[in-house]
N, C-alpha and C positions, 0 to 999 in steps of 0.2 A: 558818403558824398565827399569829394576831394575839393573842398572850397579853396585850398591853397594853390591849386593848379593855375599856372599862368597861361595866357593866350599863346605866347611864343613857344612854350614847351608843347602845348596841345596841338598847335599847328604843325610842329615838327613831327609829332607822333602820327598825326593824321596823314601827312604826306608820305611818311615811311610805310604806313599801312597800304596806301594806294600803290606803292611800288612793289612791296613784298607779298601782299595778300591779293590785291586786285589786278596786278600786272598792268597798270596803266602805263601809257607811253610817256617818254621823257617830255614830249611837247605838252601833253595834258597836265602832267604834274607841275610843270613850270607855269602854265596858265593858272592853275589852282593856287600856286604859291603867290603869284602876283595879285590875284583877286583877294586872297586872305590877308595879304600885307596891307592892301588899301583899306580893308574892313577893320583890321586891328588898329591901324593908325587913326581911323575915324572914332572907334569906341574909346580909344585912349584919350583923344581930344575931348570926349564927352565925360571923362572922369571914370570910365568903366574899366575895371581891372579883371573881372572874372566873367566867364561865359554865363554863369547863373543870373547875372544882372542884365543880360540882353533880353529885351522884351520887344513886342511888335512895333511899338512907337520908335524904338531905337533903329530897328531895321528900316522903317519907313523914312526916318531921317537920313539914313545912309543912302537909300535909293534916291531920295530927293536931291541930295548933294550931287550924285552921279548924273542925274538928269540936268541939273544946272550946269554941270561941266561938259554937257553935250554928248554923253554916251548914247549910242544907238540902242534900239529895243533889243537887238540881238546880243549886244554886250551885257545889257541889264539881265536878260534871261540867263545868260551863262553865269553871271555872278550870283544870281539867286539859286541856280542849280548847285553851284559850288558851296554856298552857305548851307543849303538844305542837306547836302551830303556831309558837310563838316559837323553840323549839329546832330545828324543821325548817328554819326560816329561817337560823339560825346554822350549821347543818350545810351548807346550800346555799352559804353564804358562806365555808365552810371555816374557821369560827371554832371549832367543836367537831367531834370525830371522829364521835361518835354522838349519837343523841337519847335522853337518859336517861328521857324521859317515856313512851316506847313501851311499856315494861313495867309501867307504872302502870295498874292496873285502874280503869276508870270505874265509879262506883256505878250499880247497876241502878235505873232510874227506873220508878215505876209509871206506866203509860199512863193518862192521864186523858182521858176523852171531852170534847170541846169543849162549853162551855156555849153554849146558844143559846135564842132566844125562839121560841115557837110563833107561828103566823100571826095569831091574834086579838090577841096581845100586841103584835106589830109594828104592827098597824093602830092600836091604842090609842096606841102610842108616836108614830107619825107624825101623829096627830091632836092631840097635846099642845101643840106650840108655838103661841103666839098670833100668828097671821099678820097681825094688825092693826098690829103693831109691827115696826120694823126688826130688833130683836134676835130676835124670834120668827121672822121670815122667814129670818134667818141660821141659826138653830138648825134650822129645818125643812129648809133646803137641805143642811146637814151630815148630818142623819139620813137624808134621802132619798138622797143620793149614796152614803153608806155601804151602805145596804141594797140599792140598785139595782145597785151595781157590785161590792161585796165588796172594795174596795181597802183597803190598809193605812192606818194613821193617817199615816205619813210621806208616803204617796202623795197623800193628800187635802191635806195641808198644802202640798205642793209644786205643786199644780195651778195652772196659769196660765190666763188667759182664752182664750189661743190654743190650749189643749189640748182645748177643747170644740167638737165638730162638731155643731151643733144639727140641721142638716138631715139628716145621716147617722145621728144617734142614737149617736154614738161619742165616747169620750174617750181621750186619750193619757196614760198614766201612766208615771212613772219608778220602777221597783221596785228590789229589792235588786241590788247590783252595777251600779247605774245602767242596768239593762236596761229598755228601753222596750217597751211593748205597747199595742195598740189594743184596747179592749173596749167592748161595747155599754153604753149607759145608757138607762134608761127615760124615757118622755116626762114622767112626773110629776116625776122628778128634774130634768129639763131645765127644766120650768116653774118649779119651786121655785128653781133657780139664777137664772133670768131675773128672777123677782120680787125676789129678794134683791139682785141686781146693780143693779136700777133704784133701790133706795132706800138702798143702803149709803152711809155717809159717805165722805169722803176723795176723792170723784171730782174736785172742782175742782182744777185745776192739775196733774193727773196726766199730761195730754197724750194726745191721740188717737193720735199716731204710735207710741207704745210700748205701746198698749193690749193687744196680743196677749201681751206678756211680763209683764203685771201679774198679781199673785197674785189668785186667786179670792176667798179668804177673808182678811179683814183684821182686825186688832185695832182697838180704839177709837183707838189712836195711829197708825193708818194704816200699820202695818207688817204684813208677812206673819204670819198667825196661827201660833203655835207649838204643838207637840203637847200641852203641859200644859193649855192653855186648852181645846182641843178635847176632851181626855180628861175634864176636869171637866164640860163641857157634856153629853157623852154619858152619863157616870155619873149625873148628876142626873136625866136623863130616864128612863134604864133603871130607876133606883130607884123611879120612880113606877108602873111596870107590872110589876115583878118583884122578888122577894126573893132572887134568886140572889146568891151571894157576890161573884162577879166581875162588874163592870159596865163594863168597858173597851170602847173602840171595836172591839176584836177580837171581842167577842161578836156584833157586827153582821156581821162578816166570816164568822164561824162560821154565823150564821143564814142569810146569803145562800147559802152552799154547801149547807147542810143542806136548805133549802127547794127548791133546784134539784134535788138528788138525790131528795128525796121525791116530786117531780113528774116523775121519769123522765129527768132530764138524764144525759148520758153522762159517766162519770168523767173521761175524758181531756179533754173540753170544759171541765169544771169546773176541772181542773188548769191549763189555759191561761188561763182567766179569772182565776184567783187568782194566776197568775204563779209557780207552784211549779216548782222545778227537777226534782223527782222525783215520779213518780206515787205512790210510797209515802207521801209527805207528805200527799197528798190523800186517801189511802185511810182515814185516821182517820175521815172523815165517813161511810164506808160502815158503820162500827160503829154509828153513831147511827141510820142508816136501817134497818139490820138489826134493831136493838133495837125500833124502831117496828113493823116487820113482824111480829116475834115477838109483840109485845103485841096487835096486831090479830088474829093467828092464835089466840092463847090466848083472846081475848074472843069470837071469832066461830065457830071451828070446833067442831062438836058433839062431836068425839072428841079434842079437844086435851087 
């Protein structure tokens, strides 16, 4: 038993294991870092210096404080999951005998159906960028790729020129856990990418020899575009065609999946396209398509 181990050192080791062994994304690791920082600050204020001293009542006190501070059920569930994973790691390293978080109940979350755009709204969305300008061509390419492929924001940002197979109509994306998958991309999206790449700035001096490894989407400063910029761009365009509350790039991922299922796509195929680990994750979209079918039934059947 390593009773001398400090929380700070153990948190660092845990986060390193998430990156090197589990291949967690930068975003997830940063979320875990923030969650563990707030937890270690709490236990320190309680006079607790070692993980072996953390008991169920300490965890309940931490959660009670979060509730008082107004954290949502979703945030509480994420923090509990983070702590459960952290103490599982400590148990595996023989630093604690048992995992005190196992008996902490996770708040029951309401299942929210994914927000998505209907097909006419998507058409209006894709028509919005001014393709006479370099900025408009960039925005058009971003929107077309999101809707054509259903990829995540992080996957779009990480795209390199060499990941696009124009002749095959395919792109290679690196998803969660750094797992790669090959997925189809529509011709309109490829055309939009080509138009953008022809006019984007920063081309001089980049070198042809490393072109395959160059980012597809660049900032005005010629750096790989980062998620916040893409999120702002997508939010602005969605706001012009919809009054929905959520306007993130994930809406276009939801839209991609919903439209495929509405037009008869196989659920397992959609799972593979989205890069989901479990079919149950993809099944949330069947609720959307079932609701649509019920609506059609109610409107159309004489005895409904």
